[in-house]
C-alpha positions as YAML, in Angstrom:
chain: A
units: angstrom
residues:
- id: 1
  name: UNK
  ca: [31.49, 116.60, 127.04]
- id: 2
  name: UNK
  ca: [32.05, 113.05, 126.04]
- id: 3
  name: UNK
  ca: [31.34, 110.34, 128.72]
- id: 4
  name: UNK
  ca: [34.43, 108.46, 129.85]
- id: 5
  name: UNK
  ca: [34.74, 104.87, 128.75]
- id: 6
  name: UNK
  ca: [36.27, 104.07, 132.16]
- id: 7
  name: UNK
  ca: [33.02, 104.75, 134.05]
- id: 8
  name: UNK
  ca: [31.23, 101.51, 133.00]
- id: 9
  name: UNK
  ca: [34.41, 99.55, 133.61]
- id: 10
  name: UNK
  ca: [34.81, 101.10, 137.08]
- id: 11
  name: UNK
  ca: [31.15, 100.36, 137.92]
- id: 12
  name: UNK
  ca: [31.54, 96.73, 136.81]
- id: 13
  name: UNK
  ca: [34.73, 96.35, 138.88]
- id: 14
  name: UNK
  ca: [33.02, 97.78, 141.99]
- id: 15
  name: UNK
  ca: [30.01, 95.47, 141.52]
- id: 16
  name: UNK
  ca: [32.31, 92.45, 141.12]
- id: 17
  name: UNK
  ca: [34.29, 93.45, 144.23]
- id: 18
  name: UNK
  ca: [31.05, 93.76, 146.23]
- id: 19
  name: UNK
  ca: [29.94, 90.29, 145.12]
- id: 20
  name: UNK
  ca: [33.28, 88.64, 145.85]
- id: 21
  name: UNK
  ca: [33.96, 90.39, 149.16]
- id: 22
  name: UNK
  ca: [34.05, 87.95, 152.09]
- id: 23
  name: UNK
  ca: [31.03, 87.98, 154.33]
- id: 24
  name: UNK
  ca: [31.42, 88.69, 158.02]
- id: 25
  name: UNK
  ca: [32.37, 85.68, 160.14]
- id: 26
  name: UNK
  ca: [30.34, 85.40, 163.34]
- id: 27
  name: UNK
  ca: [32.45, 83.71, 166.00]
- id: 28
  name: UNK
  ca: [31.24, 84.54, 169.51]
- id: 29
  name: UNK
  ca: [32.90, 84.38, 172.88]
- id: 30
  name: UNK
  ca: [30.89, 84.89, 176.07]
- id: 31
  name: UNK
  ca: [27.84, 83.39, 174.34]
- id: 32
  name: UNK
  ca: [25.52, 81.18, 176.40]
- id: 33
  name: UNK
  ca: [23.62, 78.13, 175.07]
- id: 34
  name: UNK
  ca: [20.89, 76.34, 177.04]
- id: 35
  name: UNK
  ca: [19.05, 73.42, 175.54]
- id: 36
  name: UNK
  ca: [17.66, 69.94, 175.67]
- id: 37
  name: UNK
  ca: [17.87, 66.79, 173.58]
- id: 38
  name: UNK
  ca: [16.09, 63.49, 173.17]
- id: 39
  name: UNK
  ca: [17.12, 60.34, 171.36]
- id: 40
  name: UNK
  ca: [18.94, 57.01, 171.41]
- id: 41
  name: UNK
  ca: [21.16, 55.56, 174.12]
- id: 42
  name: UNK
  ca: [23.18, 52.34, 174.08]
- id: 43
  name: UNK
  ca: [24.83, 50.49, 176.99]
- id: 44
  name: UNK
  ca: [27.72, 48.14, 176.33]
- id: 45
  name: UNK
  ca: [27.43, 45.42, 178.96]
- id: 46
  name: UNK
  ca: [27.96, 41.86, 177.81]
- id: 47
  name: UNK
  ca: [25.09, 42.59, 175.46]
- id: 48
  name: UNK
  ca: [23.86, 45.78, 173.91]
- id: 49
  name: UNK
  ca: [20.86, 47.37, 175.56]
- id: 50
  name: UNK
  ca: [19.32, 50.16, 173.48]
- id: 51
  name: UNK
  ca: [17.15, 52.72, 175.15]
- id: 52
  name: UNK
  ca: [15.70, 56.18, 174.92]
- id: 53
  name: UNK
  ca: [17.15, 59.12, 176.75]
- id: 54
  name: UNK
  ca: [17.26, 62.83, 177.18]
- id: 55
  name: UNK
  ca: [19.62, 65.55, 178.26]
- id: 56
  name: UNK
  ca: [19.78, 69.19, 179.26]
- id: 57
  name: UNK
  ca: [22.91, 71.23, 178.72]
- id: 58
  name: UNK
  ca: [24.42, 74.63, 179.42]
- id: 59
  name: UNK
  ca: [27.36, 75.94, 177.40]
- id: 60
  name: UNK
  ca: [29.44, 79.09, 177.77]
- id: 61
  name: UNK
  ca: [31.80, 80.47, 175.11]
- id: 62
  name: UNK
  ca: [35.22, 80.86, 176.74]
- id: 63
  name: UNK
  ca: [36.74, 82.07, 173.48]
- id: 64
  name: UNK
  ca: [35.58, 82.01, 169.89]
- id: 65
  name: UNK
  ca: [37.03, 78.48, 169.60]
- id: 66
  name: UNK
  ca: [36.45, 76.86, 173.03]
- id: 67
  name: UNK
  ca: [33.28, 76.35, 175.05]
- id: 68
  name: UNK
  ca: [32.77, 75.17, 178.62]
- id: 69
  name: UNK
  ca: [30.06, 72.47, 178.85]
- id: 70
  name: UNK
  ca: [27.81, 71.14, 181.61]
- id: 71
  name: UNK
  ca: [25.33, 68.34, 180.89]
- id: 72
  name: UNK
  ca: [22.76, 66.29, 182.80]
- id: 73
  name: UNK
  ca: [21.38, 63.18, 181.10]
- id: 74
  name: UNK
  ca: [19.20, 60.17, 181.71]
- id: 75
  name: UNK
  ca: [18.24, 57.10, 179.73]
- id: 76
  name: UNK
  ca: [16.01, 54.09, 180.27]
- id: 77
  name: UNK
  ca: [17.19, 50.69, 179.00]
- id: 78
  name: UNK
  ca: [14.31, 48.21, 179.36]
- id: 79
  name: UNK
  ca: [16.26, 45.31, 177.78]
- id: 80
  name: UNK
  ca: [18.82, 45.50, 180.56]
- id: 81
  name: UNK
  ca: [16.36, 46.65, 183.25]
- id: 82
  name: UNK
  ca: [18.62, 49.67, 183.82]
- id: 83
  name: UNK
  ca: [18.34, 53.40, 183.96]
- id: 84
  name: UNK
  ca: [21.42, 55.62, 183.61]
- id: 85
  name: UNK
  ca: [21.76, 59.02, 185.24]
- id: 86
  name: UNK
  ca: [24.72, 61.26, 184.53]
- id: 87
  name: UNK
  ca: [26.22, 64.66, 185.20]
- id: 88
  name: UNK
  ca: [29.37, 65.80, 183.42]
- id: 89
  name: UNK
  ca: [31.40, 68.92, 182.69]
- id: 90
  name: UNK
  ca: [34.20, 69.72, 180.29]
- id: 91
  name: UNK
  ca: [35.27, 71.74, 177.28]
- id: 92
  name: UNK
  ca: [34.79, 71.54, 173.53]
- id: 93
  name: UNK
  ca: [36.58, 72.89, 170.47]
- id: 94
  name: UNK
  ca: [34.02, 74.69, 168.32]
- id: 95
  name: UNK
  ca: [34.26, 75.86, 164.73]
- id: 96
  name: UNK
  ca: [31.62, 78.57, 165.16]
- id: 97
  name: UNK
  ca: [32.27, 80.87, 162.22]
- id: 98
  name: UNK
  ca: [29.69, 79.11, 160.08]
- id: 99
  name: UNK
  ca: [25.93, 78.64, 160.21]
- id: 100
  name: UNK
  ca: [26.70, 74.90, 160.61]
- id: 101
  name: UNK
  ca: [28.68, 74.60, 163.85]
- id: 102
  name: UNK
  ca: [30.68, 71.36, 164.38]
- id: 103
  name: UNK
  ca: [32.28, 70.62, 167.75]
- id: 104
  name: UNK
  ca: [34.20, 67.94, 169.65]
- id: 105
  name: UNK
  ca: [35.30, 67.91, 173.27]
- id: 106
  name: UNK
  ca: [36.27, 66.10, 176.44]
- id: 107
  name: UNK
  ca: [34.14, 65.75, 179.58]
- id: 108
  name: UNK
  ca: [34.33, 64.00, 182.93]
- id: 109
  name: UNK
  ca: [31.55, 63.26, 185.36]
- id: 110
  name: UNK
  ca: [29.59, 60.99, 187.65]
- id: 111
  name: UNK
  ca: [27.15, 58.33, 186.47]
- id: 112
  name: UNK
  ca: [24.71, 56.10, 188.29]
- id: 113
  name: UNK
  ca: [23.46, 52.82, 186.91]
- id: 114
  name: UNK
  ca: [20.05, 52.23, 188.53]
- id: 115
  name: UNK
  ca: [18.50, 48.73, 188.47]
- id: 116
  name: UNK
  ca: [14.80, 48.67, 187.62]
- id: 117
  name: UNK
  ca: [14.48, 44.94, 188.33]
- id: 118
  name: UNK
  ca: [14.45, 43.45, 191.85]
- id: 119
  name: UNK
  ca: [17.58, 44.59, 193.65]
- id: 120
  name: UNK
  ca: [19.14, 45.35, 197.00]
- id: 121
  name: UNK
  ca: [18.09, 42.25, 198.92]
- id: 122
  name: UNK
  ca: [20.27, 39.26, 199.75]
- id: 123
  name: UNK
  ca: [21.49, 37.57, 196.56]
- id: 124
  name: UNK
  ca: [20.29, 40.45, 194.38]
- id: 125
  name: UNK
  ca: [22.52, 43.03, 192.69]
- id: 126
  name: UNK
  ca: [22.84, 46.52, 194.18]
- id: 127
  name: UNK
  ca: [20.14, 49.00, 193.16]
- id: 128
  name: UNK
  ca: [22.72, 51.72, 192.38]
- id: 129
  name: UNK
  ca: [26.19, 51.54, 190.92]
- id: 130
  name: UNK
  ca: [27.86, 54.96, 191.01]
- id: 131
  name: UNK
  ca: [30.72, 55.34, 188.55]
- id: 132
  name: UNK
  ca: [33.12, 57.94, 187.26]
- id: 133
  name: UNK
  ca: [33.18, 58.46, 183.50]
- id: 134
  name: UNK
  ca: [35.24, 60.21, 180.85]
- id: 135
  name: UNK
  ca: [33.43, 61.11, 177.64]
- id: 136
  name: UNK
  ca: [33.95, 62.56, 174.18]
- id: 137
  name: UNK
  ca: [31.03, 64.75, 173.10]
- id: 138
  name: UNK
  ca: [30.65, 65.65, 169.43]
- id: 139
  name: UNK
  ca: [27.99, 67.21, 167.30]
- id: 140
  name: UNK
  ca: [26.78, 69.51, 164.61]
- id: 141
  name: UNK
  ca: [24.43, 72.42, 165.26]
- id: 142
  name: UNK
  ca: [22.59, 74.59, 162.76]
- id: 143
  name: UNK
  ca: [22.00, 78.16, 163.87]
- id: 144
  name: UNK
  ca: [18.75, 79.59, 162.58]
- id: 145
  name: UNK
  ca: [19.41, 82.93, 164.25]
- id: 146
  name: UNK
  ca: [21.50, 84.45, 167.02]
- id: 147
  name: UNK
  ca: [18.88, 83.15, 169.46]
- id: 148
  name: UNK
  ca: [18.04, 79.60, 168.31]
- id: 149
  name: UNK
  ca: [19.84, 76.49, 167.02]
- id: 150
  name: UNK
  ca: [19.03, 72.82, 166.44]
- id: 151
  name: UNK
  ca: [21.42, 69.95, 165.93]
- id: 152
  name: UNK
  ca: [22.71, 66.47, 166.50]
- id: 153
  name: UNK
  ca: [24.73, 65.64, 169.63]
- id: 154
  name: UNK
  ca: [26.58, 62.41, 170.28]
- id: 155
  name: UNK
  ca: [28.66, 61.34, 173.27]
- id: 156
  name: UNK
  ca: [30.74, 58.25, 173.94]
- id: 157
  name: UNK
  ca: [31.43, 57.66, 177.64]
- id: 158
  name: UNK
  ca: [33.95, 55.23, 179.08]
- id: 159
  name: UNK
  ca: [32.92, 54.26, 182.63]
- id: 160
  name: UNK
  ca: [35.64, 53.48, 185.14]
- id: 161
  name: UNK
  ca: [35.11, 50.07, 186.79]
- id: 162
  name: UNK
  ca: [33.59, 50.45, 190.25]
- id: 163
  name: UNK
  ca: [32.59, 48.34, 193.21]
- id: 164
  name: UNK
  ca: [29.23, 47.44, 191.67]
- id: 165
  name: UNK
  ca: [28.47, 45.86, 188.36]
- id: 166
  name: UNK
  ca: [27.26, 47.83, 185.38]
- id: 167
  name: UNK
  ca: [28.12, 48.80, 181.84]
- id: 168
  name: UNK
  ca: [31.69, 49.61, 180.82]
- id: 169
  name: UNK
  ca: [30.75, 52.17, 178.20]
- id: 170
  name: UNK
  ca: [27.81, 54.24, 177.15]
- id: 171
  name: UNK
  ca: [26.80, 55.96, 173.88]
- id: 172
  name: UNK
  ca: [24.10, 58.56, 173.26]
- id: 173
  name: UNK
  ca: [22.87, 60.21, 170.06]
- id: 174
  name: UNK
  ca: [20.33, 63.00, 170.55]
- id: 175
  name: UNK
  ca: [18.47, 65.50, 168.41]
- id: 176
  name: UNK
  ca: [18.59, 68.76, 170.30]
- id: 177
  name: UNK
  ca: [17.45, 72.38, 170.34]
- id: 178
  name: UNK
  ca: [18.99, 75.28, 172.19]
- id: 179
  name: UNK
  ca: [18.50, 78.95, 172.95]
- id: 180
  name: UNK
  ca: [21.46, 81.31, 172.56]
- id: 181
  name: UNK
  ca: [22.13, 84.67, 174.17]
- id: 182
  name: UNK
  ca: [24.95, 87.06, 175.02]
- id: 183
  name: UNK
  ca: [27.64, 88.32, 172.68]
...
């Protein structure tokens, strides 16, 4: 029996289809992220006071495109003799079908500007200036596996004027790492 000339053609077509077939997209809802970051912080207050800060965050995948966010952060600004403490919550739009995961969101929270210089006595500024803030978090994470990711996280915060003095806006840029679980 003579071999069919269609067999090599069929095999080549199947191999080409296997190579060109789309890979599975991994977008996860109900996924948790817990992590920490460290990096640069900048206060805008008549002058710019750079500092170093850190944050911890917890994220939950509401859908495959939206995450709920909670973040605690702190930063020390020696040039302005200030320390910033913050707690915020919000949501982010996430493009999580790639190994590189970009996101952008909106958060609101409470911030405290703590004076490290002499404060609180007569003629001195208050030691604490509690403020409400609205922020835009953004970033890019790289997922090494379903359990671990690293990335860059930035956040611009606009602080609502309060009774005390303090900065009007705040910017952070952190390198971060996070653990992932739940699918």
